[in-house]
N, C-alpha and C positions, 0 to 999 in steps of 0.2 A: 461634501465631495472634494477630493484633492484637486490640485491644479490640472488643467487640461494641457496635454502635450501635443503640439502641432508640428508636423513635418512639412517644410516648404521645399518644393522641387521645381527648379527652373534653371535652364542653361545660361540665363543672363544674370551675372553677379549683381548688377545694379538693382534688378527687381527683387532678388532674394534679400538683399540688405535693406531695401526700403520697407518691404513687407515685414521683415524681422523687427525693425524698430517700431513700426506701427503696432504690431501684435504684442510685443513685449510690454509696451506702454499700457496695453489693455489687461496685463496680468497673466499672459499665457507663457508657458515654457516652449521655446522654439528650437527646432533642429532644422538645418538646411542641407540640401544636396544639389549638386550641379547636374546629375543625371540619374536614370533609373537604377543602375547597378549600385551606386552609392546609397540611394534611398533604401533599397532592399537590405543592404548591410546594416543600416541604422535601425530598421524595423526588427531585424533578427536579434539585435542586442539591446533594444530599448522598448519601453511601452509607449506606443504612439496611439493617440485617440483620433486625431483628425489629420488627413492627408490633403494638402493643397498643392495641386500639380499643374504645370503647364501641359497643354495638349500636344503641341508640336515641339518635339525634342529629337535630337539625333540618336540613332541606334535603338532606343526604346521610347515609343511615344507614351502619352499619358494613359491612353486606354489599355495598352499592353501592361503598363506599370500597375494600373488598378487591378487587372486580372491576377497578376503575380502577387500583389499585396493581399488580396482577398484569400488566396490560397494559404498565406502565412497567418493571417489574422482576419477572419470574416467580420469582426466587430469594428474595424476601422471605418470611419466615415470619410468620404472623399468629396472634395470640391474641385472642379476644373476651372482653370482660367486659360484664356487664349486671346491672342491679338487678332484672330481671324474668326469670322462668323461661319460656323460649319454645322448646319442643321442635322445632317446625318450623324456626325460625331456626338452632338448634343443628345440626340435621341438614344444612341447606343449607351452613352454614359449614364443617362437616367435609368435605362433598363437594367444596367449592371448594379444600380443602387446608389448612384451618386446623389448627393444632396442638391447640387445646383451646378450650373455651367455659366460662368461669368466672362464676359468680354473684358479685355484689359483696360477698357475705358471706365471700368467701375469706379465708384467713389468709395472712400474709406467707410462711410456709413453702410453702403450696400454689402461690402465685404464683412464688416463686423456683424451685421444682421444675419447674413448667411451662416457665419461661424456660430452665432448664438443658437440658431436653429439646429446645427449639427451637435452643439454642446448638449442641448436638451435630449437628443437621441442617445448620446453617449451616457448621460446620467441615467436614463431609463434602462439601458443595457447593463450598466454597472449594478444598479439596484436589483435587476432581475437575476444577474449572475450571482450576486452575493446571497440573495434569497435562495436560489437554487442550490448553491454550495452549502448553505446552512441546513437546508432540508435534507440534502444528501448526507451530510455529516451526521445529523441527528438520526436519520433512518439507519445508517450503517452502524453507528455506535450502539443503537438498540439491538442490532444483530451481532454485536461482539467485536466489531472492527472500528478502530478510531483512526481517522486521517483527515487533518484539517488543511494540509498543504496542497499545493497545486498538483504534485505527482500523484497523490492518493485520490484527489478529486477526479483526475483524468481516468484512473483505474475504475472508480465507481461508475463513471459514465460508460466505460467499455462493458462492465458487468451488466449494467442496465440494458445495453443494446443486445448482448449475446445470450443472456440468461434464458429468455423465452424460447430460443431455438433448441434443437437437439444436437447441435454441433459439438464434436469432441473438443475438449479444452486441455491445453498443456500449461500448467502453472510452473514457472521457474523462479528461482531466487535462492539465496543462501539459507542455511539452516536457521530456523528461529524467526523467520520474517512473517509467518502466519499463513502459509500456503493451505493448511488444513482448514483454517477459518474462512479463507476465500472460497474453498470448495463447498463448504456448508452454505455460504452466502449465495453462491450461484444456484445451488439446489433450491434454497428457500425462495428465490425470485424466479424460478423456472416454472414451466407448466406441469412438471412432475412433482411439485412441492408436497402434494398430499400422499405421495408414495415413498417407499423406503430410500433413505440415504445410507448406503453400505460402504464402509471404509476398510481398506486392507493395506498394511504396510509390507510392501514386497521385500524389503530388506530385513524384516524381523522374523520371517517365517523360514524354517529350514527348507532346503531345496527339495527334499523328498516329500514334503507335505504341501508345497505350494499348489500343485495341480489339484489335490483334493480340496484345498481351501477355495480355489477359484471355481471348480466345476462340480464338486461334490463326488460322492461314491455310493455304490450299492453295498448292501450287507454282504460280507464275505468276499469283497473284491480283492482284499489283500489282508495279510496278517494284522489283526487288531481292528479290522473294520467290522465291529460287532452289530452295527445297525446302519441303516441308510442315513446318508448325510446330504443335505442340500448345500450347494456351493454359493459363493458370493454372487456370482452372475445370476443364479436363479432367485436368490433373495432380493436382488436389486431390480427384478423385472418391473417395467413401467416406471422405474425410478432412476436413481443415480448411483453409479459405482465409482468410488474414489480410490484410485491406486496411488498411494504415496510411495515415494522412492522407486519409481518405475525403472530408473536407470540400473537398479540392482537385480532386475529380473533376468534370469539365466537365458541364454540364447535358445535352448530347446523349448522353454516355456514361451519365449517371444513368438516362436512359430505357431504354437497352438493358440496363443492369445490373438495373434493377427487373423487366424482363420475364423475365430469367433466374431471379430469385428467385421470381417467381410461377409460372412454367411449368416450372422445373427442367430446361430444355433450351435449347440455343443452336445457332448455325451458325458454323462456321469461316468466315472471310472467303474468299469465292470458292467456297463449297460450298453445295449445296442440300439436303444431308443433315443432319438435326438430330441432335444428340448429347445424350443424357440424362445428367444427373449427380445425385448425391446428396452434397451438400456442406454442411458446417456453416460458417456465415459468422461471423467475428469481425472487426469494424471498429474503428478507433481514430481519434481526432481530438483536437487541442488547441484546436479552435474551438468556439464556442457554436453548435451546429447549429440550434437553434431560432431564434436570431437570424439565421442564414444563411437559414433558411426564410422568415422575415419579410422579409428583404432581397431575396428572389427568387433567391438563389444556390444553394439546395438544395431538392430536391423534398420536399414534406411527406409524400407517400405512401411515398417511399423511407426517409425518416427513421423513420417508424413501423414499417416493415418491419425495419429494422436494430435499432431500439431496443426489442426484446422484453425483453432484460435489460440494464440499464444498470449498469456498474460504474465509479464515479468514484474515481480513484486520487489521494489527497491529495498536495499538494506537500511536499517535505522539511521546509520551515519549519513545517508544521503537525503534524509527527510527529518532533520533534527527539530523542525518546528512542531513535530508531533510528540516529542519527548515530554514536555510539561504536562500535556493532557493525559498521556499514558501513565506517567508517574503519579499524578493525582488520582487517577482511576484505581491503580494498584494500591495506593496508600489507603484509600477508603475501603477497598476490598479486604485488605489484611488487617486493618484496624478493627474492622467488624469481626473478622474471623478469630482474632486473638484477643478480642475485648480490650483493646487499647484506646486511649483518648487522643492519640496523635491524629491531627487534622490537616496539617500543612507542612510544606518543605520550606526551609529558609532559603534566602537568596544564594548563600554560599553553597549549600547543598545542590540547588538547582543548577548553579554554574558548573559544578563538577560533573553532574549528569549530562549537561549539554556538551561538555568538552571531552567526554570519554568516547572511545572508538566503537564500543558495542559490537565486538566480533560475534557474540551470540545473539545479537539483535533483540527483538521484543522479549523473547524467552529469557535472555540474560537480564534485561531490565526488570522484568517481573520478579525474578529470583532475588535480585539485589534489593528491591523494595521490600520483599517478604522478609529477608534476613535482617534488614535495617529496622523494620517494625518490631521484629522479635527482640532486638536488643534495647529498644526504647524502654525507659522507665514507664510504668503503667499510668503515672500522673502527667507525663509530658505530652504537650499538645503540638510541639514543633519538632519535625525530623531535622536533625542537625548533621553537620559534616562528620562529627565523631561517631555517628551511628552507621555510617557507610563502611563497607568492608575495605580491607587494606589495599586490595588491588586497584581501587578507584582513587584513594586518597594518598597512598604512599606513606601514611602515618601509622606508626606502630600502635596496635591496640590489642586488647585481650583476645581478639578473634584472629590474630595473625597466623595461627596454625591452619586456618581454613583456606581453601582454594576453590576455584570455580568448578572443579570436577567433583567436589563433594556433593553428596545428597543432602537434602534438608535435615534428615535425621542425624547425620554425622555432624552437621553444623550445630544443630540443637544440643547435641551431647556436649560439644565444646563449650557452648554458652553456659549450660547448666553447671558443668564441672568448674568452670572459672568463677562463676558467681558464688558457688558454694565455698570455694577457696577464699574469695574476697571477704565473705562473712564468717570465716572460720568454721564452716560446717553448720552454721545456724540456719535451720530449715525455714523457720518463720520469716527471718529477714530475707532469705534467698527468694522465697515465694513472693514476698512483697515487692522486692526489687524487679523480679521478672514479670510481675503483674498477673500471676496465676494462683489458683487455690493451693493450699498446702497438700491436699489429697492428690491433686494433679502432679505436684512436685514429687511426692512419695512414689507415685506410679512411674514417673519418668526415671527417678533414681534406680528403681528396681529394674525397669526396662533396659537401662543403659549400664547396669552393674556399677554404679558409682558409689556405693556405700563405703568401699575401702579406699576411694581416691580422696 
């Protein structure tokens, strides 16, 4: 276990300095504060394990300070010291969870003994927290989401709390952060897990078709309705309906959607028979919906209906501690998919990944690793800087024609064409360099019309 951090709070400078010397000699890291407000600021900006505070202080007494501290960090252990015997305060302190209440006539041995007792509790809490975080990380990784840092751990705990309810959830965050994976995760941990998870991208469906997609239609309801169709709401009954890019839903559809949320029933297009549903709604957007409400593009009442629980997923650049684990996961995935021997990323490559801005978030990282694995020699076991695309390294390479807007097929065509040129059109050498079978190469040359290039 690392060093224990202790915060000493006393309005008398002599006592603070005396205790600081004693405890530093015992190997503790010590912070000091002359009043409660300074103490709270220290706790907001540092990791504190044990709080030792005077009871009688101006403006904010020790009990008030402890209550404020516990609201910031409930794991901090507190020891009270006071020059005055006050049984009522001592009882209240212990009820709040204080380790002990020492009169200022205490000996050094009594103080150290009390701190050791607090230290044991700190150690147990740390071990439990680490175990809990490891279990959470493993559980969520098995479900497709990796997050080892504190921000993701907090999100995992929120998901654990809200998933069993039927409360509507609004997932927010930039494109590529994994909102769809979080939606699936909430469903898997919900009481509706054995029923359907139905997803629909509101921005990808033409306006004239979205009503039919959501509510279904009867045969002959409109031109082209050759048979009855069940909508997403009906398919998701007793399960979860995930509406991705909800901010792109047109205003007239927002009205109809809100009515279904309120009444829990709807009509198929062309039908007069209402259909009742019991559906848990999870919506997602990369837009600022409150700003959209202000601009008149999104209904305020629908926003509050959806935003019962808000989960904001941070961009990858704000949780860079997850990049190494994600990169290794994608490396293993694509090494297996493309039958490559590459197993590791070298330090220079990882450093570049850690310092890149990742505007496309996890989706962009995944694409970069896939493209990099593709250009690896089939015998190579280490992914190196030279395998990364130009936009990350700034180094000219044969793939400099590529850009982040290209599809994988377009990028693959560039790689095959340039490798063929490198080996003067020799298909055996090209296939060997790319780590693919000759027949696969012939098929790709035909597919991309590269015979004449």
